[in-house]
N, C-alpha and C positions, 0 to 999 in steps of 0.2 A: 216729851214730844221729840220725834226723830228729826235730826237736822236735814234740811234739803240741800244746803251748800256748806261745805267745810273747806277752809283754806288753811294749809299747814306750812308754815315756814317758807313762804313764797319769796324767792329772791330773783330779781330781774335787773340786769344791767344793760347799758348801751355802750357800744364800741365806736369811738370816733374814727375819722379817716386816718388820723395819725396813729391809731392803735391804742389810745388811752381808753380805759374802761371806767365808766361813771355809773355809780349805783343809783337805781331808781326805786327799787324795793329791797329792803334788807330784812327778810325774815318776818313777813306779815302773816299773822294767824288770827282767824276768827271763824265762827260758825253762825248759821242762820236757820231759824225754824220756819216752817211754812206759814205764810201770812204775815211775816214780820217785815218791818221797814227799818233799815239801818241807814242813818245819815253819815256820810264821810266828809269831814272838814279838813281844811288845810289850805295854805297859800299856794300860789303858783310854784310848781317845781317840787311839791311835797310827795308826788307819786300817785295822785288820785286817778288821773287818766290812764296811767300805766296799769294800775290795778284793774280798771274797768276793762281794758282790752285784754289783759292777761287772763281774766276769768273766762273769756271766750276763745282764748288761744289765738288772738289776732295780733301776733307779734310782727314788728318791723324787721327788715333784713339785718339791721345792725343790733338787734336784741340778743342778749345772752341770758338764757334761763339757767341760772346756776343750780338751783335746787327748789324743792317744794312740791306740793300737791294741791290740785283744785278738784275736790270731790263734789260732783254735782249729781244728786240722786244716786250716790254710790259709785259713780264712774269717774275716774281720774281724767279730766279733759286735757291735761298736759301730756298724757301718754296716748291719747286717742289718735287714730288714723285720720287723715284729711277728710275722707268720705264720711266718717263717723261724726266729725265736727260739723260738717255741712248739714247733716241731718238734725243736729242739736240746735245750731244757731238759728234764731228766728222762730223756731217751733217750740223748743222746750225752755230756752233761755235767750232773751233778746237784749239788744243794746240800743239805747237812744243817744245819738250823738249830740254834742252841744251846739253845733252850727248847722241848722237845717238847710241853709242856702248852698252849703257845700255837699251835704249828705244826699240831697235830692237831685235827680237827673234833670237838667234844665230843659230838655226837649221832649220829655214824656209827660203826659198829663198825669196828675197825681192819683187819679182813680186807678190807672193802669199800674202805677208804681206800688200801690197797695195790693192790687190783684196779683202781681208777679210774685210777691212774697208768699201768698197762698198757693199759687201754682207751683212754685219751687218745692213745696213740701207736699204736693199731691193732695190738697185739701178739697177733693171733689171734682165733678165734671164742670163743663162750661157754665151751666146754669147755677150750679152751687157756688162757683167762684164769683159770679156776678152778684148773687144774693148775699154772700158773706161780705163782699167788698162794700156793698151798699149799707149793710147792717153796721159794719164797723165805722164807716164815715158818718152815718146817721147818729151813732152814739157820741161822736166827737163834735159834729156840726149841726145836728138837728135838721131843720127844714132846708138848710142850705147844702145838704149833702150832695144833691145832684149837680148843683152849680160848681161846687168845689171839685167834684170828681172830674169834671171836664176842663178845669183850669190847669194852667202850667204854674210851676213854682214862682216865677217872677210876677205873676198876677195876684199873688196872695201876700198878706202882711206877714211879718215875722212870727206873730202868735199863731196865725193859721198854718204856716209852714211847720211850726213845731208840733201842732196838733196832727198834721199828716204823719210826722215821724212817730208820734205816739200810736197812731192808727196802724202803721206798719208793725210796730213792736207788739201790739196786743192782738193782731189779726188772727194768729194761730193759737190764741189762748195759752201762752207760755206759762210755765210754772214759776218763772222768776224773770224780772226785768231789771236791767242795770241802766240807770239814767245818769249820764255824764254831764253834769252842769246844764240841764235842759233849759234853764232860764237865764243863762249868763248873758245872752245877746239881746235880751228883752228889757223894755222899760219896766219900772216898778209895778205899774197897774197891770200890765200883761203878765208879769211874773206871777202875781197873785191869781190871775185867771187860770194860768197853766197849773199852778199848785192846786187849785180847787178841782181841776180836771183829774189830777192824780188822786186827790182825796175821794172823789166820786167813784173812780175806777177801783180804788181799794175796797170800797164798800160793796160794789156790785160784783167784782170779780175776785175779791180776796187776794189781791196781788201780793206776792213776795217781792220786795223791791230794795235795791241799793240806790240811794239818792245822793249823788255827789254834788257838793256845793262849796263855795267859799263864804256863804252868807248864813250864819247860824240862825237868823230870824226865820228862814224858810223851813227850818226843821221843827220849830216850836209847835206843839200840838199835832204834829204829823208823824215824826219818826218815833219808833219805840226805843231805839238805842242810838248813841252817837259814838263814832270812832274818829279820833283825831290823828292825822298823819303828819309827821315831820321828817323830812329827808328820807322818805321811804320806810319809816318805822312807826309803829303804833305807840303813841305816847300816852294816850288816855282812851279808855273805852268803858262805857257805862250806860245806865238808863238815861234817856233824854232829859227827864225831869230833874236829874241830878247834875249831869254835865252842863246843861244849858243854864241852870239856875246857880250852881255853885261849882264852877270849873276849878280843878286842883292843880294841874300841871302849869308851870310858868308860861309855857308856850300857848296853851289854851287861854289862859288869862290875858295874855298879851293880844291874842286875836280878838277877844271880846272887847278889850279896851279901845281897839282901833276902829270900832264901828261907831259912826257919828250918831248921837242921840237925835230923836225926832224934834226936840225943842231947841236944837242948836241953831244959831244964826246961819243963813245961807251964804253970807259974805265970807269967802275963804280967808280973808285977812283977820277976821274976828274968831275964826275957828282954831282950836288948839287941840288937835288929835295926837295922842301919843303914838309913835311908830316903833316897830321892832328894829333895833339897830342892825346895821350891816345887811347882808342878804344870805340866802340859803345855798348859794352855788357851791361854796367850799364844803358843805356837808355831804355832797354827792361823792366826794373822794374818800378812799379808805382811810380810816382814822380810828384811834382808840378812844374810849370814853363816851360820854353822852354827846350825840350829834348837835344838840341845842346849846351846849356849854359855851361856845364863843359868843352867843347872843343873849345868854340868860342873865338876868339881874340877880338871880339867887345862886349863881354858880359857886361851887366849893372846890377845894383841891382834888377831892376824890373824883369829881366829875370829869377831870382831864384824863384820867388813866383807867377808869372803870366804867363799864356801861351798866346803868341801873336796871335791875330786874323790876318786875311788876309788884306793886304793893296793893293789897286789897283794902281800899279805903272804906268800902262797904261790901256787902255780900256779892254784888255784881259790878262794882265800880273799881276798875283797875287803873293805876297810875304808875308810869315808869319814871320815877324821880327819887333821888336820894333825900329830898326834903322830908319824906315820910317814912324812911327806913326804920327809924327808932321810935315811931309812934305806935 
């Protein structure tokens, strides 16, 4: 099957006011087939959100795109003109932001905000825009669609606002959707409700989706593949049923160990969760060797001076770690 999205050696950095350059993405490569869901895991600062906006060419002024390609339906979005990007964003590939209270306009009713996405891409006349707006909101809210359409963002719950962002994202029936931690600001019950919305849309629309999260549990039974980012680099990539059940990279294993089990006591004093030592800030600076080496319990001398390449742990399971070089 032909790839709908192919990312090749994407490198993105940010320049501080002092002129220092910090790496956000350091040579990320992957491809997606139509109808596939890829989950992207990593702690804060790993480059997940930078990757999300980079796929649509939504770079900040302090961004520096050093190299790479983002081929979407055969077109390199990094080399596209501004008017070409505007035609693609929201219509062919859309982005769901993680904070709906910031992404939605506070003084415009949400029905109009969905309608404007359709109007911006010329999706019919006035009657057709009204019909499609109602159709999309009805798919997300059912019988409450009319009431929701007249409401303003502050009149809705966090879960309802997130559904509005989803409605905007699917309004033009895009070929791919990038969801940047769409459940991060929600309580666990609402998180599962939103995840079930995505499951339903995948069945009805056949969505191709990149689902970014820091919670591996949200990807179980939903994602086809899982990609783990650390310091802007892919450290593990493979089928979800392999990565989630038997993670191989020391960083992936450390992430999973830091998740509290459901049967743990709720008293924080009684809970003993292992934490990854130090932090990832220093990994954004140029360095030789493996970026996880300073924090890795399995580090070896070679990790300090050489960057590990990928090892095929199975046919489709790639791990960037010297632990498996001689296996």
